[in-house]
SEKE-698397 format. One record per atom (N, C-alpha, C): x, y, z; residue in one letter. Coordinates in steps of 0.001 Angstrom, whole numbers, plus 500000, padded with zeros to 6 digits. Layout:
N
XYZA
...
END
This chain:
347
500849498818500000X
500000500000500000X
500884501230500000X
500798502031498949X
501654503199498862X
501130504318499733X
502004504918500508X
501647506120501250X
502844507039501240X
502605508320501191X
503711509267501157X
503345510498501945X
504322511036502688X
504113512289503409X
504189513428502409X
503287514394502532X
503343515572501684X
504288516568502332X
505332516940501656X
506326517867502191X
505872519307501974X
506526520268502607X
506109521671502479X
506002522141501033X
506837521607500130X
506759522023498739X
505729521216497946X
504935520420498687X
503860519601498109X
504371518460497233X
505663518121497329X
506168516969496596X
505744515701497312X
505682514593496591X
505299513330497209X
506347512281496923X
506312511216497717X
507255510118497579X
506525508840497207X
507173507973496445X
506674506625496157X
505264506619495569X
505079507295494466X
503730507371493887X
503667506736492496X
504707505991492102X
504696505384490771X
503649504274490720X
502823504276489693X
501784503253489556X
501310503194488113X
500779502062487695X
500144501931486394X
498675502274486548X
498250503329485930X
496886503803486131X
495910502970485318X
494959502299485973X
493979501493485250X
492846502370484724X
492025501785483875X
490821502473483432X
489838502486484592X
489436503703485009X
488633503822486217X
487143503956485887X
486308503998486933X
484860503991486763X
484240504910487810X
482929504995487820X
482211505841488780X
481382504967489707X
481436505262491001X
480669504489491982X
479185504817491892X
478349503895492335X
476907504114492420X
476589504818493744X
475620505687493740X
475154506315494979X
474123505368495593X
474535504652496616X
473709503609497221X
472543504211498007X
472841505245498816X
471795505913499596X
472295507304499983X
471377508264500010X
471730509622500426X
471776509695501949X
472702510483502481X
472911510507503932X
472664511865504580X
472321512881503795X
472269514242504331X
471320514379505510X
470131513785505423X
469138513907506499X
468886512575507201X
469858511702507155X
469690510363507705X
469856510367509222X
468991509632509930X
469124509496511379X
470209508459511689X
470644508452512956X
471680507498513342X
471176506059513201X
469900505805513537X
469335504463513414X
469326504019511957X
468953504926511056X
468960504613509626X
470373504359509129X
471309505145509631X
472718504997509236X
473253503633509653X
472938503213510875X
473394501911511356X
472783500775510533X
471528500932510113X
470884499901509303X
471534499810507925X
471884500949507348X
472564500943506045X
473919500254506160X
474630500488507258X
475954499896507437X
475902498374507470X
474785497823507901X
474646496364507962X
474489495737506578X
474215496554505558X
473931496019504228X
475187495791503392X
476335496066503963X
477565495854503205X
478779496118504075X
479937496125503442X
481202496373504130X
481654497779503784X
481603498676504761X
482043500049504548X
483551500165504645X
484066501338504278X
485517501516504305X
486080501404505713X
485331501845506726X
485810501723508103X
485709500293508625X
484962499431507892X
484873498011508244X
485986497191507599X
486642497756506601X
487541496987505744X
488619496254506534X
489345496970507400X
490454496343508115X
489967495187508986X
488812495359509644X
488273494282510475X
487858493094509626X
487247493361508470X
486833492279507576X
488033491514507036X
489186492187506959X
490431491558506498X
491263490999507649X
490772491142508893X
491518490653510045X
492708491514510403X
492653492832510094X
493804493717510301X
493494494909511203X
492330494904511838X
491961496021512710X
492410495741514139X
493243496621514750X
493711496364516110X
492624496522517165X
491488497106516801X
490432497380517769X
489221496458517620X
489037495845516449X
487861494995516235X
488246493747515449X
487819492600515948X
488094491328515272X
487088491088514153X
487437490172513264X
486535489760512200X
485253489166512798X
485395488435513890X
484245487789514516X
483276488822515087X
483797489862515742X
482914490895516282X
482205491646515160X
482922491946514078X
482283492622512947X
481193491737512346X
481450490433512255X
480447489496511734X
479190489524512597X
479353489603513921X
478191489651514808X
477395490935514615X
478102492038514307X
477411493301514028X
476631493202512718X
477275492674511689X
476641492606510368X
475469491623510341X
475515490602511190X
474415489638511242X
473350490028512268X
473503491187512898X
472492491691513821X
472507491072515200X
473567490333515524X
473630489701516850X
473974490702517946X
474771491691517601X
475059492787518526X
474955494088517752X
474781495186518467X
474660496483517822X
476028497120517679X
476165497947516638X
477402498684516433X
477681499529517657X
478915499466518159X
479291500237519345X
479700501640518920X
478774502596519049X
479059503982518703X
478810504835519934X
479827505626520298X
479735506424521515X
478693507523521359X
478133507921522473X
477117508968522488X
477774510306522164X
477337510940521070X
477947512202520660X
477677513322521653X
476690513153522530X
476391514205523496X
477439514265524593X
478256513210524716X
479314513211525712X
480514513957525146X
480757515152525683X
481787516017525135X
483181515432525168X
483446514445526049X
484793513893526142X
485007512751525172X
483955512291524496X
484067511102523656X
484909511392522422X
485806510456522035X
486620510645520829X
485773510870519576X
484628510167519470X
483776510351518300X
483249511777518232X
482895512323519385X
482387513697519445X
483413514663518869X
484650514585519390X
485682515518518951X
486103515234517513X
486138513966517126X
486485513645515753X
485529514285514764X
484218514217515056X
483220514789514149X
483250516316514183X
483474516896515376X
483503518353515477X
484751518947514815X
485862518235514888X
487115518755514345X
487293518450512865X
486507517535512339X
486666517130510933X
486610518309509967X
485632519256510093X
485622520402509170X
486862521282509311X
487412521392510525X
488610522205510725X
489824521543510086X
489877520219510167X
490968519490509512X
490874519680508005X
489655519600507457X
489455519798506024X
489820521228505615X
489490522202506477X
489830523602506187X
491356523793506141X
492047523164507102X
493513523224507125X
494067522625505836X
493525521488505436X
493986520813504219X
493828521725503003X
492651522333502865X
492403523221501725X
493364524398501721X
493621524941502899X
494500526107503018X
495939525773502638X
496407524569503010X
497808524208502785X
498053523514501447X
497011523119500746X
497188522468499445X
496549523254498308X
495803524323498668X
495072525110497665X
494087524251496872X
493556523234497535X
492579522341496903X
491211522538497548X
490185522636496728X
488829522735497241X
488282521332497526X
487497521223498606X
486883519943498951X
485384520138499140X
484638519052498992X
483193519147499226X
482691517820499781X
481594517896500506X
480955516714501055X
480315515892499938X
480261514589500146X
479617513710499175X
478162513446499569X
477899513323500886X
476540513140501418X
475832511921500842X
476583510849500688X
475974509606500192X
476876508433500542X
476239507278500748X
476991506030500820X
477147505539499391X
478385505280498991X
478676504853497631X
478795503334497574X
478509502764496410X
478555501314496232X
479368500984494987X
480162499930495065X
480919499481493896X
479935499085492789X
480167499525491562X
479205499239490486X
479197497796490012X
480214497011490356X
480262495612489933X
479310494788490799X
478266494168490218X
477302493394491020X
477950492253491793X
479090491756491308X
479758490645491973X
480325491049493330X
480607492341493493X
481128492832494787X
480259493992495274X
478961493777495160X
477973494792495572X
478078495143497048X
478678494253497834X
478774494473499282X
479798495546499637X
480609495996498691X
481631497013498973X
481007498400498937X
480889499019500124X
480313500359500272X
481387501322500780X
481138502609500607X
482094503608501113X
481371504902501413X
481726505510502536X
481215506823502912X
482422507751503045X
482611508646502084X
483788509506502058X
483609510708502966X
484714511153503579X
484662512410504325X
484452513573503352X
485320513648502334X
485239514711501335X
485767514198499999X
485300514821498921X
485954514634497627X
486782515883497350X
487891515693496651X
488759516811496279X
488342517259494891X
488025518550494748X
487420519077493524X
488501519522492535X
488352519083491279X
489176519603490192X
490634519199490221X
490979518127490921X
492368517680490979X
492524516390490185X
493483516376489256X
493755515158488508X
494624514199489306X
495324514735490306X
496280513932491069X
495632513196492228X
494723513858492961X
494089513305494157X
492602513625494117X
491758512635494451X
490310512837494338X
489551512671495654X
490185512122496702X
489504511831497967X
490297512424499121X
489588512972500106X
490219513432501346X
489619512678502519X
490471512034503312X
490065511360504545X
490644512144505712X
489787512606506617X
490228513404507769X
490292512530509015X
491367512663509775X
491553511885510986X
492002512780512126X
491637512378513351X
492177513011514556X
492690511901515464X
493769512173516168X
494369511168517053X
494850511841518323X
494525511241519467X
494982511744520754X
496371511219521087X
496724511300522361X
498070510919522786X
498369509465522476X
497413508576522740X
497643507156522462X
497608506885520968X
496574507398520295X
496432507135518870X
497569507692518040X
498166508811518498X
499254509440517738X
500449508507517600X
500641507602518559X
501769506670518503X
501666505763517275X
500436505481516846X
500241504614515686X
500639505290514382X
500803506640514428X
501130507401513225X
502612507763513156X
503426507297514105X
504830507702514138X
505590507274512893X
505253506104512351X
505971505568511188X
505173505703509901X
504206506596509890X
503379506783508704X
501939506400508971X
501192506135507920X
499765505820508045X
499611504410508617X
498828504237509690X
498601502889510236X
497963501971509199X
498256500690509334X
497792499713508352X
496274499721508210X
495551499824509325X
494092499756509235X
493511500970508505X
494203502125508568X
493757503306507830X
494091503162506350X
495256502582506040X
495593502305504645X
494558501387504004X
494122500371504756X
493067499490504258X
491796500274503961X
491423501143504880X
490219501949504725X
490271502770503439X
491399503423503191X
491511504306502037X
491614503512500736X
492351502400500725X
492391501569499520X
491000501026499191X
490212500725500217X
488824500300500016X
488023501418499344X
488211502660499805X
487518503800499201X
487904503961497735X
489186503807497442X
489651503906496061X
489068502782495211X
488939501596495818X
488359500462495100X
486900500721494744X
486128501243495695X
484695501466495475X
484458502591494478X
485238503661494588X
484982504849493776X
485658504808492414X
486644503919492246X
487394503901491003X
488372505045490874X
488655505737491977X
489561506885491951X
491017506432492027X
491911507398491736X
493320507078491600X
494118507252492890X
493792508275493685X
494603508541494884X
493797509337495900X
494255509283497143X
493591509997498238X
494630510670499111X
494213511726499768X
495019512351500803X
494399512039502161X
495250511798503134X
494826511655504522X
495409512831505281X
494560513622505891X
495004514746506716X
494679514403508162X
495713514268508992X
495517513833510368X
495981514910511337X
495148515185512333X
495475516113513415X
495926515292514610X
497187515466515016X
497777514684516095X
497836515505517371X
497192514993518424X
497222515621519759X
496770517078519726X
495948517437518761X
495353518767518744X
496241519879518254X
497508519579517859X
498379520688517473X
499311520391516292X
499477519128515922X
500350518789514802X
499510518168513691X
499681518679512477X
498913518180511345X
499850517650510266X
499541516476509759X
500338515859508700X
499411515412507577X
499934515479506364X
499166515074505187X
499921513949504483X
499214512853504210X
499802511702503526X
499045511463502223X
499768510935501254X
499128510540500005X
499114509020499906X
497967508472499546X
497826507032499322X
497401506828497871X
498219506114497116X
497969505872495701X
497313504507495513X
496383504448494616X
495659503210494330X
496636502082493989X
496440500937494625X
497262499754494365X
496332498613493967X
496416498176492712X
495532497116492231X
495777495796492947X
497046495505493278X
497345494244493963X
496767494234495377X
496889495364496074X
496319495453497421X
494798495380497356X
494207496076496396X
492747496066496250X
492248494651495983X
492983493875495188X
492569492511494917X
492572491671496183X
493601491864497038X
493639491160498326X
492444491562499193X
492122492856499195X
490992493347499977X
489687492741499468X
489510492735498151X
488282492174497555X
488133490704497930X
489224489946497838X
489158488515498167X
488803488297499634X
489443489075500526X
489173488936501963X
487743489341502289X
487273490434501695X
485919490908501980X
484867489965501391X
485180489362500239X
484238488396499657X
484058487212500608X
485178486705501155X
485089485601502119X
484276486025503339X
484559487241503839X
483834487704505030X
482340487834504741X
481992488401503581X
480570488610503283X
479852487285503055X
480560486290502543X
479964484955502435X
479640484399503819X
480517484668504786X
480231484262506169X
478971484941506687X
478786486226506328X
477590486962506743X
476350486370506081X
476419486160504769X
475247485670504035X
474875484242504430X
475879483419504729X
475617482034505134X
475384481900506637X
475519483029507363X
475358483040508823X
476324482053509485X
477544482014508942X
478594481136509466X
479701481995510065X
480009481855511344X
481034482727511946X
482415482464511375X
483196483516511119X
484579483332510696X
485426482866511871X
486657482464511609X
487528481984512673X
487867483110513648X
487989482755514911X
488364483728515938X
489869483946515923X
490297485145516317X
491724485426516447X
492073485576517922X
493274486093518222X
493748486162519610X
493367487451520319X
492570488301519677X
492294489626520229X
491279489608521360X
491294490689522125X
490292490888523182X
488904491022522568X
488846491608521374X
487569491749520661X
486965490381520369X
487795489433519934X
487296488089519646X
486821487396520916X
487548487601522024X
487141487005523302X
485763487518523718X
485558488827523565X
484257489414523904X
483166488874522997X
483479488762521705X
482489488276520747X
482087486832521042X
483052485993521406X
482749484595521718X
481855484482522948X
482116485314523958X
481275485303525157X
479849485725524824X
479699486680523903X
478369487133523503X
477686486130522581X
478475485465521749X
477915484500520792X
477453483225521486X
478236482779522465X
477906481551523202X
477930481840524708X
476947482602525219X
476980483045526616X
476661481952527632X
475953480904527214X
475525479865528149X
476090478508527732X
476263477645528702X
476627476259528400X
475439475352528729X
475366474218528071X
474335473226528372X
474897472308529457X
474290472274530649X
474815471452531754X
474998469992531350X
476144469446531731X
476493468030531524X
476640467652530051X
476706468643529152X
476851468342527729X
478327468217527368X
478638467404526361X
480018467197525889X
480017467117524376X
480999467763523761X
481194467585522325X
482483466791522128X
482405465721521398X
483544464828521203X
484342465273519969X
485543465818520213X
486414466270519130X
487604465334518946X
487531464143519518X
488675463232519476X
489003462757518065X
488015462811517144X
488264462403515763X
488563463595514856X
488560464781515428X
488860465994514658X
490368466240514744X
491083465971513659X
492553466051513682X
493043467460513993X
492409468454513380X
492821469838513628X
492593470218515086X
491432469852515634X
491128470176517029X
492112469510517976X
492514468276517700X
493479467586518551X
494853468245518483X
495247468693517305X
496509469411517175X
496473470729517944X
495335471415517864X
495191472677518591X
495257472456520102X
494622471371520579X
494655471090522016X
496077470761522478X
496791469938521702X
498157469585522074X
499055470821522083X
498848471704521120X
499624472941521086X
499250473840522255X
497971473840522623X
497514474620523778X
498232474182525050X
498374472869525242X
499064472352526427X
500527472778526414X
501181472667525255X
502586473060525157X
502779474540525451X
501913475373524866X
502030476820525065X
501760477178526524X
500765476529527145X
500480476794528558X
501695476479529414X
502365475342529148X
503555474982529919X
504678475994529710X
504811476482528473X
505826477493528188X
505528478795528925X
504251479178528927X
503850480412529621X
504135480294531108X
503813479160531705X
504057478964533133X
505544479048533451X
506384478445532584X
507837478508532809X
508349479930532653X
507840480639531621X
508256482027531409X
507813482916532566X
506591482681533078X
506103483467534207X
506950483222535444X
507335481964535665X
508188481630536805X
509548482320536691X
510129482310535486X
511415482978535268X
511287484482535448X
510175485048534949X
509924486488535092X
509836486872536566X
509071486090537345X
508914486387538771X
510245486281539511X
511056485284539161X
512356485119539806X
513232486337539572X
513349486790538330X
514181487950538015X
513647489213538687X
512317489360538701X
511712490525539353X
512037490544540839X
511909489399541510X
512170489334542946X
513651489571543257X
514539489074542395X
515972489292542614X
516314490774542514X
515714491465541545X
515971492898541410X
515354493694542555X
514167493290543002X
513549493968544148X
514417493841545390X
515010492670545576X
515898492472546728X
517114493381546643X
517625493651545455X
518772494541545289X
518376496002545442X
517128496339545070X
516670497721545176X
516449498127546629X
516006497190547467X
515689497458548880X
514675498600548976X
515041499755549497X
514072500842549691X
514090501877548559X
514905501679547549X
514983502645546450X
513711502580545601X
513261503754545123X
512073503808544268X
512387503364542851X
513566503707542355X
513936503410540978X
515311502764540919X
515499501863539992X
516811501289539699X
517095501495538223X
518298501936537900X
518656502194536516X
519694501173536042X
519655500893534749X
520564499938534130X
521110500552532842X
522003499869532177X
522575500401530944X
521514500580529864X
520508499736529891X
519512499756528803X
518120500197529234X
517949500653530480X
516625501074530929X
516538501214532432X
515337501136532955X
515135501308534389X
513865500607534829X
513703500410536148X
512475499888536741X
512125500745537946X
510860500760538312X
510440501432539540X
509696500428540412X
509753500677541721X
509045499845542699X
508477500789543736X
507221501179543529X
506612502221544365X
505374501693545066X
505154502211546243X
503959501870547021X
502784502710546529X
501672502054546277X
500477502791545870X
499893503536547063X
499015504506546770X
498405505290547841X
497462504431548676X
497411504730549982X
496460504039550844X
495036504430550448X
494123503516550608X
492739503789550254X
491805503094551239X
490571503553551251X
489543502958552104X
488417502467551195X
488018501226551357X
486916500681550568X
485888500057551506X
484709499836550972X
483631499279551769X
483808497773551918X
483764497283553139X
483816495845553391X
482390495310553268X
482020494988552030X
480638494592551761X
480281493278552457X
481251492382552607X
480978491107553260X
480594491311554726X
481373492153555443X
481074492435556849X
479753493189556977X
479497494114556032X
478265494888556073X
477047493977555927X
477110493026555001X
475976492133554787X
475789491156555946X
476887490834556645X
476753489985557833X
475982490725558919X
476228492027559046X
475526492833560039X
474101493186559592X
473951493425558284X
472644493840557758X
472323493033556495X
471942491783556634X
471649490945555457X
470475491460554636X
469610492292555234X
468451492807554506X
468870493776553393X
470112494319553488X
470562495264552464X
470679494602551083X
470914493310551083X
471079492617549806X
469789492663548989X
468634492551549677X
467348492631548988X
466966494063548652X
467433495009549486X
467099496410549256X
467926497026548127X
469200496589548018X
470099497164547008X
470783496055546205X
470017495271545478X
470640494171544718X
471376494688543482X
472428494020543139X
473159494319541902X
473373493013541152X
472719492885540018X
472787491655539248X
473980491716538293X
474793490709538302X
475963490628537438X
475929489299536702X
475870489388535384X
475800488159534584X
477120487396534669X
477008486095534823X
478204485269534853X
478774485092533452X
480063484812533366X
480710484554532090X
481301483146532112X
481434482569530948X
481961481208530857X
483473481227531058X
483966480321531907X
485406480203532171X
485960479005531424X
487139479176530869X
487787478139530066X
488827477431530942X
488616476166531246X
489541475380532086X
490165474272531245X
491422473974531505X
492153472961530738X
492431471746531625X
492110470557531116X
492367469312531849X
493129468372530904X
494408468172531178X
495236467291530339X
495304465901530972X
495223464873530138X
495332463509530649X
496750463262531172X
496839462518532274X
498138462203532857X
498934461330531906X
500229461652531769X
501097460888530873X
501757459737531622X
END
């Protein structure tokens, strides 16, 4: 995926490409007066550009399995309440026009809203949708503007250029619209702005199309894709299979792949336990050398060993022993979650 920083003289790096014959996207639905509920329903009808990285298994925040549950209606899209002034979505939407204004001022390019969800014109990949932040007017070099904002944590992902999941998003937009290139204008920590160019890559787009086709087949067939190691996948599995059937057993002894996975699970667990034991030993040895010092420094780094602040908490167990009636007066229901336990046969 080609990306290049725009330098003060507006020159770009790494933009060589063979320009294919391009096309025009279909306007799938108008969005100007759309409610949030309507917007969420439209998003379920295909794979949008912000869904692309998750559908390809490349989103650090959302697994393919969680996205599948959203698209199949098992869970609702997690969108923060815009009325909460501290929410990242709130500030991202409020700052987007200012980021676009900065872009226009520093590139002398006019931009305009599209106000529509776009759809790839090829019926074979009708599931590919895109909602652009802005189109760039009258430019033969760049046709799309994607505006981003990143706080202190998010800015770290931009240190080495455009994050992979954003590159996926923009290549998806180029695929749907048939356009040649896009600019990404990102506001970092509220005071630093950078502009990157992403040039259409046919090879990357083909990988995206293949991955999204597989994902959409999972949606249409109502078959969950494979889970990954992410926290998102763990949450999705708990939501997908929240209850167990008492005394039920599934026999996987004839499933060769499942048996290999179980044997590898046992090996990895033993390795983790040994690594944890070694980690604890080294930590305790260093603590013994530190004694009362808060920090210890080494040639390659440092460690700290500090006492946390004292605190007072409610002893709910003692309180309920004295006043058991409080449990009925102030109940708090907490749903149980399924725990995964490993039992290996003795060798």
